[in-house]
N, C-alpha and C positions, 0 to 999 in steps of 0.2 A: 504494500500500500504506500502511496506517496507521503513523503515527509519533507518539510521545508524548515530550515533554520536560517533566520535572517536578522539583521540589525538594520532598522529603517534609516534611510538617509533623507536629507532635505529634498532631494530629487524625487524620492518615492512619494513624499507628501505633496509635492507640486503636481505630480502626475494624478494623484487622487483628486486634487482640487480642479485640475483641468477636466477630468472626467465628470466631476460633480456639476460643472457648469453645462455639460453637454446632455446630461440625462435628466429628464423631467421629474422623476420621482425621488431623486436624491434629496432635493430641497422641496419640502411640501408646498403645494400650490398656495396656501395661505401666506407663506413667506414671500412668494413672488408677487402676489396681489398687494401685500403691504408695501413692498418695494416700489411697485408701480404707482400706488396711491401717494406714497411719500414723495416720489419725483414730481408728480403732478402738483401736489400741495406746495412743495418748495418752489416750483416754477411760478405758481400763482402768487405766492408771497413775494417773490422777486419782481414779478410784473407789477403788482400793486405798490410795492415799495418804490419802484421807479415812477409810477404814475403819480403818486402822492408825496414824492420827496420834495424837499425845499430846493433841490437843484433844478434849475430851469433847463428842460430839454426842448429842442425845437418842436413846435406844435404839430408840424406836418408828420412827425413820427407816429403820432397817435390819431391822425385824422381818418385813416381808413382801416377797415377790418383786416386787410391784407398785411399792413404794417404791424398791427397788433399780433396777428398769427405768426409772423416772422419773428417778432421779438419773443413770443412765447416759445417757439421752436428752438431758438438760440438759447434760451434759458434752460430748457430741458436738456439740450446737448451739453451745455456747460455742467449742469448738475450730474448728468450721467458720467461725464469725464471725471469729475471729482470722486464719484462713487467707485469708479474703476481704479483710480489711484489709491483710494482708501482701502480697497480690497487687497491690493498688492502690498501695501504697507502692513495691513493686518496679517497677511500671510507671512511676511518676514518676521513680524513680532511673535507669531505662534511658533515659528521655527526657533527663534532666539530664546523664547521663554518656556519651552517645553523640553527640558533636558531629559526627563524620564521617558519621553516618547522616543528619543533618539539614542538614549543610553542603554535601553533594555534589549535583550535578545528575545526574539519571538520564535517559538517553535510551533509548527502546525503539523498535526498528524491526521491523516484522513483514513478512516476505517470503513468497513462495509456498511455500518448503520449510522455512524456519526463522525464528527470531527472534533478535535481538541486543539486548544490554543493555550500555550503556556508562555507567560512573560516573566523573565528573570532579569533583575538589574539592581544596581545599588539604590536607586530612588523609588522603584516600584516593582511589585511582584504580584502575580495573580494567574489564575487559570480558569478556563471555561470549557465546557463540553456542550455540544448541541447536536440535535438530530438534523438531518438534511432537510426534512419537511419544514423546519422552523426558519429556514433561510428565506429572507424577503426576495433577494435577487442576487445573481452573480453576473459580473461584467468581466469579460476576458478581452484584454488588449494584446498587442504584440509582445509586451514584456511583463504583463501583470495579470493576476486574477484579483478582482476586487469582490470580496464576499460581503454582502450587506445583510447582517442579521436583522436590522431594522432600517427604515428609511432614515438617512442622515448619519448612519454609522457604518463603518467599513473595516474589514480586515484587509490589509494589503499583503498579497502573497506574490512576491517577485519570482518570476520564472528562472532567474539566474541562480537561485539559492536552493534548488532541490538537492537533498542529500540521499534520498531514496526515491525510486520511481522517476517519472518524467512528467513534464507539463501535459503531454498528450494523455498519459494515464489518468491524470487528475481531471482533464476535460471529459474523458469518457466516463469516469465515475460520476462526476457532477451531472452530466447530461442524462445518465441513467437514473439518477436519484431525484432529479428535479423535473417539473413540467417544462415543456419547451419555452413557455413565456417567461420563465424565471431565469433562463440562461441566455445571455446576450453576448454575441461575439461582436466586438466593436472593430470597425475598420480604421 
């Protein structure tokens, strides 16, 4: 049966974050709706802030609906750019402030009925065992298996770190144990 022993790298975490942005169910829909509403609200606040500010803007900027819509669009683009930059900064902070995530050794063993994950390290230790039926979803990329026990949580299983078995054996095992809609091969 396949076994993997790995020590996560910042690159592994970045790959998980890249995948999380591509898959719709990693981040719950409520979060995406809140983000969309927040961007719209911030754009409206920016728009009304400019409209009623003591700074005198040329009146022709606000005389037509087209000018107002262009201003609103530009405000949304600016806010979205700020959120992208904030996400990248937050990602770097998580990497810098999570030594237990990168310090620990993670061992995965995949058996006929279940799989186990053991984490050992100076800052954190733990273990878990789960039946395959409890897996929310599995995403396979060129270099990783991402096993999601729940939406928003993932085990990162790098293909480079197999100590027993092969990635192909793990793929066959997971595809046999999971319904087809729960196993996704990403291009």
